[in-house]
FITORKOL-720086 format. One record per residue (C-alpha): residue number from 1; residue in three letters; x, z, y. Coordinates in pm, 1 decimal, decimal comma. Layout:
BEGIN
+-----+---------+----------+----------+----------+
! num ! residuo !        x !        z !        y !
+-----+---------+----------+----------+----------+
! NUM !     ala !        X !        Z !        Y !
...
+-----+---------+----------+----------+----------+
end
This chain:
BEGIN
+-----+---------+----------+----------+----------+
! num ! residuo !        x !        z !        y !
+-----+---------+----------+----------+----------+
!   1 !     unk !    -23,3 !     44,4 !    -25,6 !
!   2 !     unk !    141,6 !    -77,5 !    340,0 !
!   3 !     unk !    171,9 !    291,1 !    579,0 !
!   4 !     unk !    200,7 !     58,1 !    888,5 !
!   5 !     unk !   -191,6 !    -86,8 !    793,1 !
!   6 !     unk !   -427,0 !    -63,1 !   1110,7 !
!   7 !     unk !    -94,2 !    -10,4 !   1359,1 !
!   8 !     unk !    102,1 !   -240,2 !   1598,2 !
!   9 !     unk !    425,9 !   -353,8 !   1464,2 !
!  10 !     unk !    740,7 !   -347,7 !   1700,4 !
!  11 !     unk !    860,5 !   -683,7 !   1770,5 !
!  12 !     unk !   1192,9 !   -712,4 !   1734,8 !
!  13 !     unk !   1457,1 !   -932,3 !   1927,5 !
!  14 !     unk !   1811,3 !  -1003,5 !   1790,4 !
!  15 !     unk !   2025,2 !   -985,4 !   2106,0 !
!  16 !     unk !   2253,0 !  -1289,7 !   1943,1 !
!  17 !     unk !   1959,7 !  -1480,1 !   2058,4 !
!  18 !     unk !   2074,7 !  -1441,1 !   2392,1 !
!  19 !     unk !   2413,8 !  -1644,6 !   2420,2 !
!  20 !     unk !   2413,4 !  -1763,5 !   2730,3 !
!  21 !     unk !   2496,8 !  -1626,8 !   3034,3 !
!  22 !     unk !   2223,2 !  -1775,0 !   3336,1 !
!  23 !     unk !   2194,1 !  -1668,3 !   3716,6 !
!  24 !     unk !   1892,7 !  -1638,2 !   3867,7 !
!  25 !     unk !   1842,9 !  -1700,0 !   4229,3 !
!  26 !     unk !   1592,5 !  -1689,0 !   4518,1 !
!  27 !     unk !   1583,8 !  -1912,1 !   4818,7 !
!  28 !     unk !   1651,3 !  -1682,2 !   5168,5 !
!  29 !     unk !   1698,3 !  -1821,3 !   5500,2 !
!  30 !     unk !   1989,7 !  -1653,2 !   5718,8 !
!  31 !     unk !   2114,9 !  -1710,4 !   6069,5 !
!  32 !     unk !   2450,4 !  -1922,3 !   6081,7 !
!  33 !     unk !   2704,3 !  -1910,4 !   6327,3 !
!  34 !     unk !   2487,1 !  -2124,8 !   6598,1 !
!  35 !     unk !   2243,8 !  -1864,7 !   6599,4 !
!  36 !     unk !   1955,0 !  -2143,1 !   6396,9 !
!  37 !     unk !   1799,2 !  -2008,2 !   6071,9 !
!  38 !     unk !   1961,1 !  -2184,7 !   5740,2 !
!  39 !     unk !   1786,0 !  -2175,4 !   5417,5 !
!  40 !     unk !   2011,4 !  -2125,3 !   5091,1 !
!  41 !     unk !   1980,4 !  -1973,5 !   4753,5 !
!  42 !     unk !   2142,4 !  -1589,4 !   4677,7 !
!  43 !     unk !   2191,8 !  -1516,6 !   4276,8 !
!  44 !     unk !   2003,1 !  -1208,9 !   4234,6 !
!  45 !     unk !   2100,6 !  -1146,7 !   3893,0 !
!  46 !     unk !   2338,9 !  -1246,2 !   3616,0 !
!  47 !     unk !   2112,6 !  -1181,3 !   3271,0 !
!  48 !     unk !   2209,5 !  -1276,7 !   2864,8 !
!  49 !     unk !   1950,7 !  -1607,1 !   2747,7 !
!  50 !     unk !   1857,6 !  -1802,5 !   2505,2 !
!  51 !     unk !   1821,4 !  -2136,2 !   2668,8 !
!  52 !     unk !   1663,5 !  -2450,7 !   2470,5 !
!  53 !     unk !   1637,1 !  -2868,6 !   2555,4 !
!  54 !     unk !   1262,4 !  -2952,4 !   2537,7 !
!  55 !     unk !   1210,4 !  -3342,1 !   2669,6 !
!  56 !     unk !   1407,4 !  -3546,2 !   2888,3 !
!  57 !     unk !   1266,8 !  -3858,4 !   3027,9 !
!  58 !     unk !   1434,8 !  -4159,4 !   3250,2 !
!  59 !     unk !   1231,6 !  -4338,5 !   3506,1 !
!  60 !     unk !   1327,4 !  -4484,6 !   3841,1 !
!  61 !     unk !   1233,9 !  -4329,8 !   4203,3 !
!  62 !     unk !   1226,7 !  -4662,3 !   4410,5 !
!  63 !     unk !   1560,6 !  -4794,1 !   4273,2 !
!  64 !     unk !   1716,6 !  -4552,3 !   4167,1 !
!  65 !     unk !   1741,8 !  -4409,4 !   3770,7 !
!  66 !     unk !   1653,3 !  -4043,9 !   3753,6 !
!  67 !     unk !   1655,5 !  -3833,0 !   3464,7 !
!  68 !     unk !   1399,7 !  -3542,5 !   3451,7 !
!  69 !     unk !   1465,8 !  -3282,8 !   3148,6 !
!  70 !     unk !   1249,7 !  -2981,5 !   3077,6 !
!  71 !     unk !   1416,5 !  -2656,8 !   2906,7 !
!  72 !     unk !   1277,1 !  -2334,1 !   2804,4 !
!  73 !     unk !   1489,1 !  -2060,2 !   2885,4 !
!  74 !     unk !   1357,2 !  -1708,2 !   2696,5 !
!  75 !     unk !   1462,3 !  -1378,1 !   2932,1 !
!  76 !     unk !   1420,2 !  -1014,5 !   2804,7 !
!  77 !     unk !   1079,8 !   -893,9 !   2944,9 !
!  78 !     unk !   1096,3 !   -692,2 !   3224,4 !
!  79 !     unk !   1376,9 !   -894,3 !   3435,9 !
!  80 !     unk !   1183,4 !   -971,0 !   3773,9 !
!  81 !     unk !   1155,4 !  -1323,7 !   3774,4 !
!  82 !     unk !    877,4 !  -1537,0 !   3957,8 !
!  83 !     unk !    815,1 !  -1930,6 !   4012,1 !
!  84 !     unk !    969,8 !  -1929,2 !   4363,2 !
!  85 !     unk !   1313,5 !  -1864,4 !   4186,8 !
!  86 !     unk !   1474,2 !  -2125,0 !   4002,8 !
!  87 !     unk !   1732,9 !  -2074,2 !   3749,1 !
!  88 !     unk !   2083,5 !  -2147,3 !   3772,9 !
!  89 !     unk !   2306,5 !  -2223,1 !   3433,1 !
!  90 !     unk !   2660,1 !  -2347,9 !   3483,0 !
!  91 !     unk !   2647,0 !  -2677,5 !   3724,6 !
!  92 !     unk !   2276,8 !  -2691,8 !   3606,8 !
!  93 !     unk !   1951,8 !  -2630,2 !   3859,6 !
!  94 !     unk !   1678,8 !  -2583,8 !   3736,1 !
!  95 !     unk !   1337,7 !  -2527,0 !   3860,6 !
!  96 !     unk !   1089,8 !  -2272,7 !   3728,6 !
!  97 !     unk !    769,8 !  -2437,4 !   3598,6 !
!  98 !     unk !    576,1 !  -2166,9 !   3444,5 !
!  99 !     unk !    649,6 !  -1808,5 !   3309,2 !
! 100 !     unk !    543,9 !  -1713,2 !   3001,7 !
! 101 !     unk !    485,5 !  -1331,5 !   2871,8 !
! 102 !     unk !    552,5 !  -1463,7 !   2451,2 !
! 103 !     unk !    238,3 !  -1292,5 !   2254,3 !
! 104 !     unk !    184,9 !  -1115,5 !   2604,2 !
! 105 !     unk !    393,6 !   -861,7 !   2386,1 !
! 106 !     unk !    588,0 !   -753,1 !   2678,5 !
! 107 !     unk !    917,2 !   -814,5 !   2496,1 !
! 108 !     unk !   1016,4 !  -1207,2 !   2584,5 !
! 109 !     unk !    928,9 !  -1399,7 !   2866,9 !
! 110 !     unk !    988,9 !  -1780,9 !   2821,8 !
! 111 !     unk !   1102,0 !  -2006,2 !   3156,6 !
! 112 !     unk !    978,1 !  -2305,3 !   3132,0 !
! 113 !     unk !   1185,6 !  -2541,1 !   3373,7 !
! 114 !     unk !   1243,6 !  -2876,9 !   3506,9 !
! 115 !     unk !   1610,8 !  -3020,2 !   3616,7 !
! 116 !     unk !   1589,3 !  -3358,6 !   3801,1 !
! 117 !     unk !   1890,3 !  -3544,1 !   3770,8 !
! 118 !     unk !   2032,6 !  -3884,3 !   3929,1 !
! 119 !     unk !   2193,8 !  -4113,3 !   3717,3 !
! 120 !     unk !   2412,5 !  -4351,8 !   3842,3 !
! 121 !     unk !   2730,7 !  -4115,7 !   3851,6 !
! 122 !     unk !   2632,7 !  -4011,0 !   4153,7 !
+-----+---------+----------+----------+----------+
end
């Protein structure tokens, strides 16, 4: 007989699953040396994550070929993140499109991100 019957079972997340380091960045306005306001990205947290490419496509914007990649990033629940932020992963910048609380278990967040890159050596 199962002694845990009728009780919620804890979801275990293996630490080795989060084998990459990402930076969460927030856009802030700062005053430059000339008194003007400039918008820039500021890192608010460096965290461990699992990074999984999901989908890619190529399209044209005018005469310029572009690539769009969709990436799922898994992080531990409790990280203060919202979809106005972006993810910096190496030299890649990823726009956060959706934030999903996996199974609504409050253990892991999935960030569904989009990366737009130029194609043609730029």
